[in-house]
N, C-alpha and C positions, 0 to 999 in steps of 0.2 A: 791317287787318293782324295783329294778334295771333290771330284766329281761324286765318288763312292760316298762320301761322307754326306754330302747334301741329299742325294738320293736317299738315303737311309732316313734322314733327318726329316724330309719331306713327308715320308711315309708315317712316320709317328707324331709328326707336329700335333695334330688335332686328337691324339689319343690320350687317356687318362692312363695314370701310371703303371696300373696292373696290365691294361692292355698292351702298352708299350713294351713292357717287362715280357710278356707272352710271345709278342711278336719278336722279339730280339732272341729269345730262347730258342723259337722255331727256326730263326735265320741262322742261329749259331749253335745247332743241339751238340750237347757235352763241352761246350767251349765258351760259357757264360758263366761269370762267378761274381757273388756278391761280398762286399767285405764289411762286417760290421764292428763296431767298438761298443756298441749296446747304450749309445747315446739316444736321445728322443727320436732323431731322423731314422737312424737304423733300425730302431725298434718299428717304427711304422713300415718300414719296408721289408723287414723281417715278416712282420704279419702279413703284408701283401702276397710275398711269396709263398710261405708257409699254409696258409689260410687257402690259397688258390691252387695249391700244389703245382706250382711251376717250377720245372725243371732246370733250376738256377742252383748251383752248388754255394753253400753260406760257408764264409770262413772270417776267422779273427786272428789278430795278433796278439799273440800271448806274451807279453814282454818281460812277465816274471815281477814287474813293479804296479800293478793295476791297484785301484782302491777296493777295498772290502765290498762297496755297495756295487761295484762292476761286477765281480764275482757272484755276487747274488743275483743280479739281473742275468746273466748268464745262465746259472743254475735253474733258475724260474723258467726263462724262456725254453729250455731242454724239455723241462718236465710239461708245459702247457702244451707245446706243438707236437712233441714226441718224434722231432725232427733232428737230423745231425748238422751240428755246428763244427767245422774243422779247425784245429788250433794249430797255429805254426809258431812254432819256438825258436828263439836266437841259437845260434850254434854255441854249443856248450864250450868248445876249446877257445873260440873267440871270447866269449864273455868271461870265461875263466881268466885270461890272459889280460884282459881289459881291467877286471877287478884287482888282479894282482898286482899291475904295474901302477895304477892310478887310485885304486881305493873304489868303494861303491858308489859315491857320490860326486865324481870329477867333473859331472857335467856343470857343476856350479861355477867350476873353475873358469872357464873359457868356451867360449863359443864351439872352437875346435873340440874342444872334448864333448861337449853335449851333441854335436853333429856325429862324433863316432860313435857315441852311445846310441843315440838314434838310428844310425847306420847298422850297428849289431842286432839291436833288439828290434828294429820296424822293417827297415829298407831290403837289408837281405832275405830276411822271411817273406816279406810281400813277392819280391822276384819269385820266391819258390812257389809260392800262393798262385800267382799270375801265370805261372809257366804252362805253354799249351793252351792257353785261352785266346778267345778273340775279341771277348767284350767283359768289361768290367763295371759292375754297377754300384754305385756308390751312394751316400746319403747327402752330398753336399748340397749346400742352398746358397742362393745368389747373396743373400743379404747376410751371410755369415763373416765375410771380412771384404776390405775395400779390393784387395787384390782377386776375389772371386767374382767381382762384378762383371767384369769383361769376358769371363767365360760362357761358353754355351752349354745347354745341357745335354748334348752331344758333340763329343771332342774326340780328335786323334790324340792317343798319349804317346808321343814320340819316345820319351824314357822307357816305357814297356811295351810297345810297339802293339798296342790294340786298341780298338773303340772303347771310350769310357762314358757312360751313362748315368746322368743323374736325375732319376724320376721324378722328385720333388723340388727342382732346383729354383722353381718358380713359386712355392710355397712360402708363406709367411709362418713365423713361429707360433702365431697364433692359430692357424689353420693346422700345423703340427700338433699342438695339444689339443687340439678338437677332434682330431681323429683318434688320439690316445684315450681321451675321455669317451667318447663314442663306442670305442671297441674294446673299453677295459683292460688295455694294454699296460702289461708290467713295465716300469721304468725307472731310470736311477734317480734316487731321491735326494742325490746331491744335486740336481735340477733346480730342487725347491731350496736349496741353500746358497745359491748364486753362483753355481758352476754352470754356465750355458755349453761350455766345452770341457769334456773329461778325457783326460789320456792318463799317463802315467801318474800316480801318487806324488812322487817328489816335483815334478814338473808342473803341477796345476793347483791353482787356488782360485777361490770364490773370486768373481769380479764385484767392484764397489758400483755403486750407482754412477752412472755418468761415463764408465769407462768403455772400451771398444768390447765387443764381442769376445776378442780372443787374448783380452789383457791377462786373462788369467793364465796362458801358457806361456812358459819360459818367461816370466816376469821380470828377472833380473837381467834380461838381454835386451838389446836396440828394439823398440817395439815395431820398428816399421814393416817388418814382415815376420808374420808369425806363423811361418811352415816348417815341418820336419823335414819335408822332402817327399812324402807319400804323395803329394797332389802338387808337385812342382808343374808349374805351367809354362817354365822356360829351361 
């Protein structure tokens, strides 16, 4: 697997993001997908895929707890590009049981409860979304958090058994914003209010000056590792 990964990485090393996505789409026809949560980075990649008619399936995880601003961006993106965005929802029975036993906001009570909620609303639906695919495209950037700096823009996802490609991994936030301005891309206005990372509404707050990029996610927990499991590296 290492040699295979290195071979593909060498092929796309000097390619621009659109060119690299197109190459991978040709390499894995019908088996490449992109996950969007409608943040800055994801809107940039969505524009690249839709504007260039790249054969990449775009999907999102509809947790049921998203911000109104996120739903607005989702709807406007559909209107602008006239392309499908597939939504994956949590299993209704599992969610009903969780809320019945622990209430709607149990994630505040313990890390275990929070991870259980993330698993039902995000991890399990993600498994369904990725099933049958060989390449997963994401909007991850290296500077987003400390535990992402040792990642590569192309990696093997052991958890999901597929290649994972981050086309704008080496971009700075200023480059992301510049692309959005230049191409007049609709984006989540929460970004203008101190929300660099936007997830479920009950679990996301604005970041104060001097705080880490992901300090606004699950802020009531230990700040050492701010991931829900979608992009687990170990």
